[in-house]
C-alpha positions as CSV (number, residue, x, y, z in Angstrom):
1,R,-66.0,24.3,-53.3
2,K,-67.7,21.4,-51.5
3,D,-66.5,18.9,-53.6
4,A,-63.0,20.6,-52.7
5,G,-63.7,20.5,-49.1
6,R,-64.6,16.7,-49.6
7,G,-61.3,16.3,-51.0
8,G,-59.6,18.0,-48.6
9,T,-61.4,15.8,-45.9
10,G,-60.1,12.9,-47.6
11,M,-56.7,14.0,-47.7
12,S,-56.5,14.9,-44.2
13,E,-57.8,11.6,-43.5
14,E,-55.1,10.1,-45.6
15,V,-52.6,11.8,-44.0
16,E,-53.9,11.1,-40.6
17,M,-54.1,7.2,-41.8
18,S,-50.4,7.7,-42.5
19,S,-49.0,9.4,-40.2
20,N,-51.0,6.8,-37.0
21,Q,-48.7,4.0,-39.3
22,L,-45.9,5.4,-38.7
23,M,-46.2,6.5,-35.3
24,S,-47.1,2.3,-34.6
25,S,-44.3,1.7,-36.5
26,E,-42.1,4.1,-34.7
27,E,-43.6,2.2,-31.6
28,S,-42.5,-1.0,-32.7
29,R,-39.2,-0.5,-33.5
30,Q,-39.1,0.9,-30.0
31,E,-40.3,-1.2,-28.5
32,G,-38.0,-3.9,-30.8
33,A,-34.5,-1.9,-29.7
34,A,-35.7,-2.2,-25.9
35,A,-36.3,-5.7,-26.2
36,A,-32.9,-6.3,-28.0
37,N,-31.4,-3.9,-25.2
38,L,-33.1,-6.1,-22.7
39,E,-32.4,-9.4,-24.0
40,E,-28.3,-7.7,-24.3
41,S,-28.2,-6.4,-20.7
42,C,-29.5,-9.7,-19.4
43,D,-26.6,-11.2,-21.7
44,A,-24.0,-8.7,-20.0
45,L,-21.6,-10.3,-17.8
46,T,-20.0,-8.8,-14.8
47,I,-15.8,-8.6,-14.9
48,D,-15.9,-11.0,-12.3
49,E,-18.6,-13.3,-14.1
50,M,-16.7,-12.7,-17.1
51,L,-13.5,-14.0,-15.3
52,D,-15.3,-16.8,-13.9
53,L,-16.5,-18.4,-17.4
54,H,-14.7,-16.9,-20.0
55,V,-10.9,-15.6,-19.3
56,G,-9.8,-17.0,-16.2
57,H,-9.2,-16.5,-12.6
58,C,-5.0,-16.6,-12.7
59,G,-4.4,-17.8,-16.2
60,R,-0.7,-17.5,-17.9
61,S,-1.2,-13.9,-19.4
62,Q,-2.7,-12.4,-16.1
63,F,0.2,-14.0,-13.7
64,F,2.3,-12.6,-16.4
65,H,0.7,-9.0,-15.7
66,F,1.0,-9.9,-12.1
67,M,4.6,-10.3,-11.5
68,V,5.4,-7.6,-14.0
69,S,3.2,-5.2,-12.2
70,S,4.1,-6.0,-8.8
71,A,7.4,-5.8,-9.2
72,A,7.2,-2.4,-8.8
73,W,7.4,-3.0,-4.9
74,M,11.2,-3.9,-6.1
75,P,12.2,-0.6,-7.1
76,A,10.2,1.0,-4.6
77,A,12.0,-0.6,-1.5
78,F,15.1,1.2,-3.0
79,L,13.8,4.7,-3.1
80,T,12.2,4.1,0.3
81,L,14.7,2.7,1.9
82,M,17.7,3.7,0.3
83,S,18.7,6.4,3.4
84,I,19.8,3.5,5.2
85,F,23.3,3.6,3.4
86,T,23.4,7.0,2.1
87,S,22.9,8.6,5.3
88,R,24.9,5.9,7.4
89,M,27.6,6.6,9.6
90,P,30.8,5.6,7.5
91,E,34.7,4.9,9.0
92,W,36.7,7.3,9.8
93,A,40.2,7.2,11.1
94,C,42.4,8.9,14.2
95,T,45.3,11.5,13.3
96,A,46.3,12.1,16.9
97,S,49.4,10.9,18.2
98,N,47.6,9.2,21.6
99,G,45.6,7.0,18.9
100,C,42.5,9.2,20.1
101,T,42.5,7.0,23.1
102,A,41.3,8.1,26.8
103,E,43.4,7.5,29.9
104,D,41.6,4.0,30.5
105,G,42.6,3.1,27.1
106,K,39.3,2.7,25.2
107,L,38.9,4.3,22.1
108,Q,37.4,8.5,22.9
109,N,34.0,9.4,21.6
110,L,34.4,11.0,17.9
111,C,32.3,14.2,19.4
112,S,35.0,14.6,22.2
113,L,37.8,14.8,19.8
114,A,39.3,17.9,18.0
115,R,38.6,17.8,14.8
116,E,42.3,17.7,13.6
117,D,42.5,15.1,15.2
118,W,40.3,12.7,13.0
119,E,39.6,12.5,9.6
120,W,36.7,10.5,7.2
121,V,38.2,7.5,5.7
122,D,36.4,8.2,2.3
123,K,34.4,11.6,3.0
124,T,32.0,10.9,-0.2
125,A,31.0,7.9,1.5
126,S,27.7,9.1,2.9
127,I,26.1,12.7,3.3
128,V,27.2,12.6,6.8
129,S,30.6,12.2,6.0
130,E,30.5,14.9,3.3
131,W,28.5,17.4,5.3
132,N,29.6,16.2,8.6
133,L,26.2,15.4,9.9
134,I,27.5,14.6,13.4
135,C,27.5,15.7,17.0
136,E,25.4,18.8,17.1
137,D,24.3,18.5,13.6
138,E,23.3,14.8,13.7
139,W,19.6,15.7,13.9
140,K,20.1,16.9,10.4
141,V,19.8,13.5,9.1
142,Q,16.8,12.6,11.4
143,L,15.5,15.3,10.0
144,A,16.1,14.6,6.2
145,D,14.1,11.0,6.7
146,S,10.9,12.9,8.2
147,M,10.9,15.3,5.4
148,F,10.7,12.0,3.1
149,F,7.9,11.1,4.9
150,A,6.1,14.1,5.0
151,G,6.5,14.1,1.6
152,F,5.2,10.2,1.6
153,F,2.2,11.4,3.3
154,F,1.0,13.9,0.9
155,G,1.9,11.2,-2.2
156,A,0.2,9.0,-0.7
157,G,-3.4,10.8,-1.0
158,M,-2.9,13.0,-4.0
159,L,-1.1,10.1,-6.1
160,G,-3.9,7.8,-4.6
161,Q,-6.4,10.1,-5.7
162,L,-5.0,10.5,-9.3
163,A,-5.4,6.4,-9.9
164,D,-9.0,6.7,-9.6
165,I,-9.1,9.9,-11.6
166,R,-6.4,8.7,-14.6
167,G,-5.9,5.7,-14.2
168,R,-3.8,3.0,-12.9
169,W,-0.8,2.9,-15.3
170,F,-1.1,6.5,-15.3
171,A,-0.5,7.1,-11.6
172,L,2.0,4.6,-11.2
173,Y,4.3,5.8,-13.4
174,A,3.5,9.6,-12.3
175,S,5.0,8.0,-9.3
176,F,8.0,6.5,-10.3
177,M,8.7,9.9,-12.3
178,F,8.3,11.4,-9.1
179,S,10.9,9.6,-7.0
180,G,13.2,9.1,-9.6
181,V,13.5,12.8,-10.3
182,G,13.9,13.5,-6.2
183,A,16.3,10.5,-6.0
184,G,18.1,12.0,-9.4
185,L,18.2,15.6,-8.0
186,S,19.3,14.9,-4.6
187,V,22.5,13.5,-6.7
188,L,23.5,16.8,-7.8
189,C,23.0,18.2,-4.7
190,F,26.2,20.0,-2.9
191,G,24.3,21.2,0.4
192,F,22.4,19.3,2.9
193,W,19.5,22.0,2.4
194,Q,19.2,21.6,-1.3
195,F,19.2,17.5,-0.5
196,F,16.6,18.4,2.2
197,M,14.0,19.5,-0.4
198,C,15.0,16.9,-2.5
199,K,13.8,14.3,0.4
200,F,10.2,15.4,0.0
201,I,10.0,15.1,-3.5
202,L,11.0,11.4,-3.5
203,G,9.1,10.9,-0.8
204,F,6.0,12.2,-2.3
205,G,6.6,9.8,-5.4
206,C,6.8,6.9,-3.3
207,G,3.4,7.2,-1.7
208,G,2.1,6.6,-4.7
209,I,4.3,3.7,-5.8
210,G,2.7,0.9,-3.4
211,V,-0.9,1.7,-4.1
212,A,-0.7,1.6,-7.9
213,S,1.0,-1.4,-7.7
214,F,-1.3,-3.2,-5.9
215,V,-4.8,-2.4,-7.7
216,L,-3.0,-2.6,-10.9
217,S,-1.5,-6.1,-10.2
218,T,-4.4,-7.6,-8.9
219,E,-7.4,-6.1,-10.3
220,P,-7.5,-8.0,-13.1
221,L,-7.2,-11.4,-11.1
222,G,-10.3,-13.3,-10.2
223,A,-11.4,-13.4,-6.5
224,K,-10.1,-16.9,-5.5
225,S,-6.7,-15.6,-6.7
226,R,-6.6,-12.1,-5.2
227,A,-6.8,-12.4,-1.9
228,T,-3.3,-15.0,-1.8
229,L,-1.2,-12.8,-4.9
230,G,-2.6,-9.5,-2.9
231,I,-0.2,-10.8,-0.3
232,A,2.1,-12.1,-2.2
233,T,3.3,-8.8,-3.9
234,Q,5.4,-8.3,-0.4
235,Y,7.9,-10.7,-1.1
236,W,8.9,-8.2,-4.3
237,W,9.5,-5.7,-1.5
238,A,11.7,-8.2,0.7
239,S,13.4,-8.7,-2.6
240,G,14.2,-5.8,-2.9
241,I,15.8,-5.3,0.5
242,C,17.8,-8.0,-0.2
243,I,19.5,-7.0,-3.4
244,M,19.7,-3.5,-2.3
245,S,22.1,-4.4,0.9
246,G,23.9,-6.0,-1.5
247,V,24.2,-3.3,-4.2
248,A,25.0,-0.8,-1.2
249,A,28.3,-3.5,0.0
250,V,29.8,-2.9,-3.7
251,M,28.3,0.9,-4.4
252,T,29.6,2.2,-1.3
253,K,30.0,6.1,-2.3
254,W,26.4,7.4,-2.0
255,R,25.9,9.3,-5.0
256,H,27.1,6.3,-7.1
257,F,24.4,4.5,-4.9
258,S,21.5,6.6,-5.8
259,I,22.7,7.1,-9.3
260,F,22.3,3.2,-9.7
261,I,18.9,3.4,-7.9
262,V,17.6,6.1,-10.7
263,V,19.0,4.1,-13.7
264,F,17.2,0.6,-12.1
265,T,14.1,2.5,-11.4
266,A,14.3,4.2,-14.7
267,I,15.3,0.4,-16.3
268,Y,12.0,-1.1,-14.9
269,C,9.8,1.9,-16.3
270,V,10.8,1.3,-19.7
271,V,10.8,-2.5,-19.6
272,S,7.6,-2.8,-18.1
273,A,5.7,0.2,-19.3
274,P,4.5,-1.5,-23.0
275,L,3.9,-4.7,-21.2
276,L,0.9,-3.4,-18.7
277,K,-2.2,-2.5,-19.5
278,E,-4.5,-0.5,-17.5
279,S,-7.3,-2.3,-15.1
280,P,-10.4,-3.6,-16.7
281,R,-12.2,-2.3,-13.7
282,W,-10.7,1.0,-13.9
283,L,-11.8,1.2,-17.5
284,L,-15.3,0.0,-16.4
285,I,-15.9,2.4,-14.2
286,S,-14.7,5.2,-16.0
287,G,-17.5,4.7,-18.5
288,K,-14.7,2.5,-21.2
289,P,-16.6,-0.7,-21.4
290,E,-15.5,-1.1,-24.9
291,K,-12.0,-0.9,-23.9
292,A,-12.2,-2.8,-20.4
293,L,-14.0,-5.8,-23.1
294,E,-10.9,-5.4,-25.2
295,M,-8.3,-5.9,-22.7
296,L,-10.1,-8.7,-21.4
297,T,-10.3,-10.7,-24.6
298,G,-6.6,-10.4,-24.7
299,L,-6.3,-11.7,-21.2
300,A,-8.4,-14.7,-22.6
301,K,-6.7,-15.7,-25.7
302,G,-3.1,-15.6,-23.5
303,N,-4.9,-17.7,-21.5
304,K,-5.9,-20.2,-24.3
305,M,-9.3,-19.9,-23.7
306,T,-12.2,-20.4,-25.8
307,I,-13.5,-16.9,-26.9
308,P,-17.0,-17.0,-28.3
309,A,-17.8,-17.1,-32.2
310,G,-19.1,-13.5,-31.8
311,G,-16.9,-12.6,-29.4
312,L,-16.8,-11.9,-25.5
313,P,-20.7,-10.9,-24.0
314,P,-20.8,-7.5,-23.2
315,L,-19.7,-5.7,-19.7
316,K,-22.4,-5.2,-17.3
317,L,-21.8,-1.6,-16.2
318,P,-21.5,-1.2,-12.4
319,A,-24.7,-0.1,-10.4
320,S,-23.5,3.4,-8.4
321,T,-22.5,2.3,-5.2
322,Q,-23.2,4.3,-2.0
323,T,-20.5,5.7,0.2
324,A,-20.3,8.0,3.0
325,S,-17.3,10.0,4.5
326,I,-15.2,8.5,7.6
327,R,-17.8,11.0,9.7
328,A,-20.5,8.3,9.3
329,I,-18.6,6.4,11.6
330,F,-18.7,8.8,14.6
331,P,-22.6,8.3,16.1
332,Y,-21.5,4.3,16.5
333,P,-19.2,4.3,19.4
334,A,-18.5,0.5,18.7
335,L,-17.3,1.3,15.2
336,R,-15.8,4.4,16.6
337,L,-13.4,2.7,18.8
338,R,-12.8,0.1,15.9
339,L,-11.3,3.3,13.8
340,F,-9.4,4.7,16.9
341,A,-8.0,1.4,17.7
342,M,-6.8,0.7,14.4
343,G,-5.8,4.2,13.4
344,F,-3.3,3.2,16.7
345,V,-2.0,0.3,15.4
346,F,-1.5,1.5,12.2
347,V,0.5,4.6,13.7
348,A,2.5,1.7,16.0
349,N,3.2,-0.2,13.0
350,S,4.8,2.4,11.0
351,I,7.0,3.8,13.9
352,V,8.3,0.3,14.9
353,Y,8.5,-0.9,11.2
354,Y,10.3,2.1,9.3
355,G,12.3,2.5,13.1
356,L,13.8,-1.1,13.1
357,S,14.3,-0.1,9.0
358,L,16.5,2.7,9.6
359,N,18.2,1.8,13.1
360,V,19.7,-1.1,11.5
361,G,23.2,0.7,11.3
362,S,23.1,0.9,15.1
363,L,23.3,-2.9,15.6
364,G,26.2,-4.9,16.0
365,G,28.0,-6.3,12.8
366,S,28.0,-5.2,9.1
367,I,25.0,-2.9,7.6
368,Y,24.8,-4.1,4.8
369,L,24.7,-8.2,6.6
370,N,22.1,-6.6,8.6
371,S,20.0,-5.0,6.2
372,F,20.3,-8.1,3.8
373,L,19.1,-10.3,7.1
374,S,16.4,-7.4,7.7
375,G,14.7,-8.3,4.3
376,L,15.6,-11.8,4.4
377,V,13.3,-12.5,7.3
378,E,10.5,-10.6,5.7
379,M,9.9,-13.8,4.0
380,P,9.0,-16.4,6.3
381,S,6.8,-13.6,8.1
382,H,4.8,-12.8,5.2
383,A,4.2,-16.6,4.9
384,F,3.5,-16.8,8.2
385,A,0.9,-14.0,8.5
386,Q,-0.9,-15.9,5.7
387,V,-1.8,-18.9,7.0
388,S,-1.8,-17.9,10.8
389,V,-5.1,-15.0,10.0
390,T,-6.5,-18.3,8.1
391,V,-5.9,-21.0,11.4
392,V,-5.9,-19.1,14.4
393,G,-7.5,-15.9,13.3
394,R,-7.4,-12.0,12.9
395,P,-6.8,-10.7,16.7
396,R,-5.6,-13.4,17.8
397,T,-2.2,-13.2,15.3
398,L,-1.8,-9.7,15.4
399,I,-1.9,-9.4,19.2
400,F,1.1,-12.5,18.8
401,L,2.7,-10.4,16.0
402,L,3.2,-7.2,18.0
403,A,3.9,-9.0,21.4
404,I,6.7,-10.7,19.0
405,A,8.0,-7.3,17.6
406,S,7.9,-6.0,21.3
407,A,10.1,-8.6,22.8
408,G,12.5,-8.4,19.9
409,C,13.0,-4.3,20.4
410,V,13.3,-4.8,24.2
411,L,16.0,-7.3,23.9
412,S,17.9,-6.0,21.7
413,A,17.9,-2.8,23.6
414,F,20.1,-4.9,26.4
415,A,22.2,-7.5,24.2
416,T,25.3,-7.0,22.1
417,G,26.9,-8.2,19.2
418,A,25.2,-11.0,17.1
419,T,23.1,-11.7,20.1
420,Q,21.2,-8.1,19.6
421,T,21.3,-8.6,16.0
422,A,19.6,-11.9,16.8
423,V,16.7,-10.6,18.6
424,A,16.1,-7.4,16.4
425,L,15.7,-9.8,13.6
426,V,13.0,-11.6,15.4
427,G,11.2,-8.0,16.3
428,R,11.8,-7.1,12.4
429,F,9.9,-10.9,11.9
430,G,6.9,-10.0,13.9
431,I,6.2,-6.3,12.6
432,A,6.7,-7.1,9.0
433,A,4.0,-9.7,9.2
434,S,2.0,-7.6,11.4
435,F,2.5,-4.5,9.0
436,N,0.4,-7.2,6.1
437,M,-1.9,-8.1,7.7
438,I,-3.7,-5.1,8.9
439,F,-4.8,-4.3,5.9
440,L,-6.5,-7.7,5.6
441,Y,-8.1,-7.0,8.8
442,T,-9.1,-3.5,8.7
443,T,-11.5,-4.4,5.4
444,E,-13.4,-6.5,7.3
445,L,-14.3,-4.3,10.6
446,F,-16.2,-1.7,9.0
447,P,-19.3,-2.1,6.9
448,T,-19.0,-1.5,2.9
449,I,-20.2,2.0,2.7
450,V,-17.4,3.5,4.7
451,R,-14.6,0.7,4.4
452,S,-12.5,2.3,1.9
453,A,-12.9,5.7,3.7
454,A,-11.8,3.7,7.1
455,L,-9.0,2.1,5.4
456,G,-7.5,5.2,3.7
457,S,-7.8,7.1,7.3
458,C,-5.9,4.3,8.8
459,S,-3.0,4.1,6.3
460,L,-3.0,8.3,6.2
461,V,-2.2,8.3,9.8
462,A,-0.3,6.0,9.3
463,R,2.4,8.1,7.6
464,I,2.7,10.0,11.0
465,G,4.6,7.3,12.6
466,G,6.7,7.1,9.7
467,I,7.4,11.0,10.4
468,A,7.8,9.9,13.7
469,A,10.2,7.4,13.7
470,P,13.4,8.8,12.3
471,Q,13.0,11.7,15.2
472,I,13.0,8.8,18.0
473,I,16.4,6.7,16.5
474,L,17.4,10.5,17.7
475,F,17.1,9.4,21.2
476,R,20.4,7.4,20.7
477,R,22.0,10.6,21.7
478,F,20.7,10.1,25.2
479,H,21.5,6.5,25.1
480,H,21.8,4.2,23.2
481,S,19.0,1.8,23.9
482,L,16.6,4.5,24.4
483,P,15.2,4.2,20.4
484,S,14.8,0.2,20.7
485,L,12.9,0.8,24.1
486,I,10.7,3.2,22.5
487,F,10.0,0.6,19.3
488,G,9.0,-1.9,22.0
489,A,6.8,0.0,24.2
490,T,5.1,1.1,21.6
491,A,4.6,-2.1,19.7
492,L,3.6,-3.4,23.3
493,A,0.7,-0.3,23.6
494,A,-0.4,-1.9,20.3
495,C,-0.4,-5.1,21.4
496,F,-2.9,-4.4,24.5
497,V,-5.0,-1.7,22.0
498,A,-5.7,-4.8,19.4
499,T,-7.2,-6.8,22.5
500,L,-10.5,-4.7,21.8
501,L,-10.8,-5.2,18.4
502,P,-13.1,-8.3,17.3
503,E,-12.8,-11.7,15.1
504,T,-13.8,-11.2,11.5
505,K,-12.6,-14.3,10.5
506,G,-15.8,-16.6,8.3
507,V,-18.0,-14.1,9.6
508,V,-21.0,-13.0,7.9
509,A,-20.5,-9.2,8.6
510,E,-23.7,-6.7,7.8
511,D,-23.6,-3.9,5.0
512,S,-25.1,-0.5,6.8
513,L,-24.0,0.9,9.8
514,E,-26.7,0.5,11.8
515,G,-26.8,-3.2,11.3
516,F,-23.0,-3.6,11.6
517,A,-23.1,-1.2,14.5
518,K,-25.3,-3.7,16.1
519,Q,-23.4,-6.3,15.5
520,A,-20.6,-4.9,17.2
521,L,-22.2,-4.1,20.2
522,S,-23.3,-7.9,20.6
523,D,-20.1,-8.5,19.8
524,R,-18.2,-7.3,23.0
525,G,-19.2,-10.4,25.1
526,S,-18.9,-12.8,22.6
527,R,-15.7,-11.4,20.3
528,R,-17.9,-12.8,18.0
529,F,-19.8,-11.4,15.1
530,V,-23.7,-12.6,14.9
531,Q,-26.4,-12.7,12.2
532,L,-29.1,-10.0,12.9
533,E,-32.1,-9.3,11.9
534,V,-32.5,-5.2,11.5
535,N,-35.9,-3.5,11.7
536,D,-36.5,-0.6,9.5
537,D,-39.5,1.5,8.7
538,E,-40.6,-0.5,7.0
539,G,-40.9,-3.5,8.6
540,E,-38.7,-6.3,9.6
541,E,-36.4,-8.0,6.7
542,T,-32.9,-9.2,7.4
543,L,-30.1,-6.7,5.8
544,P,-28.0,-8.0,2.6
545,H,-24.5,-9.3,4.6
546,N,-21.4,-9.3,3.1
547,A,-18.7,-11.5,3.8
């Protein structure tokens, strides 16, 4: 038994030694794996680093992707502004023996005539003639436009969230589906209130197109190209207005015109969907680094870049970024003032821009030519804003553009004929450029932690301006110049509010709310940011900066 005991002890010692060896071997493997992971993490690159080193900032494949995805702004312009023509006031003819003239020889107002004394030249020209939306029923036309922007309000929020949850590609085509269905159903309507509900669906879809298209087109680009090409997306919008005006001049029946827009939108979706890929940035933050790397590899090959033998390096997963709600701004008076000021500027821009767009039929001359010129004048306005914000600065450019918009609107209230059209186009130049640049400006007015929340809040309240604009146009029932005067006064008020905003061009701004708020306070006297050192609880240190 003793021998057996000694034998048992020896066996247990051997087992213990073997176990120690296995543990040592396992620890070695774990250390080796950790070292390999560390080495791999050191080799991993961010997407911007990958674009710098291996893909390119804006190569041939990226530019092609940008052009196809940003072209979505063209059908978006059709869908958003189609009511300029579907709700226009068409021609009518007098059937009375006196020629519908008053005692002084002037043509009588349509609303002062008996219904049997006149008729529509083409009853199917617009919803106004088809459903007799004139005089006491004119308000229905503006109500339908407001309903569109109410749908836009909800669509911008919900479909914007969809772009973050399901991806930019999915959100873009989901938005087109809603807007296409809304426009298509409106063609089938044989009563105003059916049409009215379809306008909400149309607006809901349009609310998501712009955001999804913008991020899908710019996120595969390098930092050096994103800012320039991001502004350039608006040239598609302006081109869409010009083309839409020409098509409407040929297709004068509102149902035919609406069908064309639905077909055009469907063709864009069918042609572009196979050509567009999901944003690599969204794929990465959604936990799909392999797919993001696959997409970047495809872009690199399309750009004729040299790919390492083992393929592109792995992508570095983004660190979780701290964000805060919009309520975090309110304890800081200076930042709170900026938020309210920019919110008002956004609402004013929306009122004036969409007001001028929808009121183009009230200008002298052809509605088709006036609309075409309105789109045409936007192209140089975007170029002007792009140069001016760099050379002159943000607030001076914004104040100047709003002043131009105000002057154009006010002068158009008192002018007639070609002169009225010319000064109205000056106002359109100012407000289009202003509306374009305030998105860039807003991102620079707030620290990183609340930047998205601030921009989203300003964009959301801007939809209130879109809802109000058609109702302001209704004031022409009291006097034909009232809408233009209100638009001019609104732009002028925004001009004065813009004087409260600081310069941000070439400024190093603090990332934290506390540091940013101190910068804002110091800025009151100089209208410039200054770089500050901020004391925290653990000692004095310079906070990280974001240009």
